C-alpha positions in Angstrom: 40.8 36.3 11.0 38.4 34.2 12.9 36.7 35.5 16.0 35.0 33.1 18.4 32.6 34.5 21.0 31.7 31.6 23.3 30.0 33.9 25.9 26.2 34.3 26.3 26.3 37.9 25.2 27.2 39.6 21.9 30.8 40.8 21.6 31.6 44.2 20.2 35.0 44.2 18.5 37.3 47.1 17.5 40.4 46.5 15.3 43.1 49.1 14.9 45.6 48.6 12.1 49.1 50.0 12.6 51.8 50.7 10.0 55.5 51.4 10.0 55.3 54.6 7.9 51.9 56.2 8.6 49.2 56.8 11.3 47.0 53.8 12.4 43.8 53.1 10.6 40.5 52.3 12.4 38.9 51.5 14.5 37.1 48.9 12.4 34.0 47.8 14.3 32.3 44.4 14.2 29.8 42.5 16.2 30.0 38.8 17.0 26.8 37.3 18.3 26.8 35.2 21.4 28.0 31.6 21.0 29.0 32.3 17.3 32.0 32.8 15.1 32.8 35.4 12.6 35.4 35.3 9.8 36.9 38.5 8.6 39.4 39.4 5.8 41.5 42.5 6.2 41.2 43.0 2.4 37.5 43.6 3.0 37.9 46.3 5.6 36.5 49.5 4.1 35.3 51.9 6.8 36.8 54.2 7.9 39.4 53.5 5.2 40.6 50.6 3.1 43.9 48.9 4.2 46.5 49.4 1.4 47.7 46.3 -0.3 51.5 45.5 -0.4 51.9 47.3 2.9 53.2 45.7 6.1 50.8 46.1 9.1 49.9 44.8 12.5 46.6 44.8 14.3 45.3 45.4 17.8 42.0 43.7 18.6 39.8 44.7 21.5 36.5 43.3 22.7 34.1 44.0 25.5 33.6 40.2 25.9 36.3 37.4 26.2 36.9 36.1 22.7 39.3 33.8 20.9 41.1 35.2 17.8 42.7 33.0 15.2 44.7 35.1 12.8 45.8 33.4 9.6 47.9 35.2 7.0 48.6 34.1 3.5 51.6 35.9 2.0 51.0 35.8 -1.7 53.6 38.4 -2.7 55.8 35.7 -4.3 55.5 32.4 -6.0 56.5 30.4 -2.9 53.4 31.0 -0.8 53.7 31.2 3.0 50.9 30.5 5.5 51.0 31.5 9.2 48.3 31.0 11.8 48.3 32.4 15.4 45.7 32.0 18.1 45.1 34.6 20.9 42.9 34.2 24.0 41.4 36.9 26.3 43.6 38.0 29.2 41.9 38.7 32.5 44.9 40.8 33.8 
């Protein structure tokens, strides 16, 4: 996941990870400095708990500053690899 903070102030990010068969994990907290980008891998999330491998999940990303999130997923569970990328922008609503 790539987080872009184009604002003039640091962004404080919280990520919640939701599963089909268990309670959500998180929040995972990160800071993205002003006018910077940060690249995160769900496999590296450790605190408050590691995200289990071979488990379907979804994420909810919240920030106290407008950010752009590019979420890329590589499904390596089978020989025919699949790559998916999605971009989300802040909503002022």
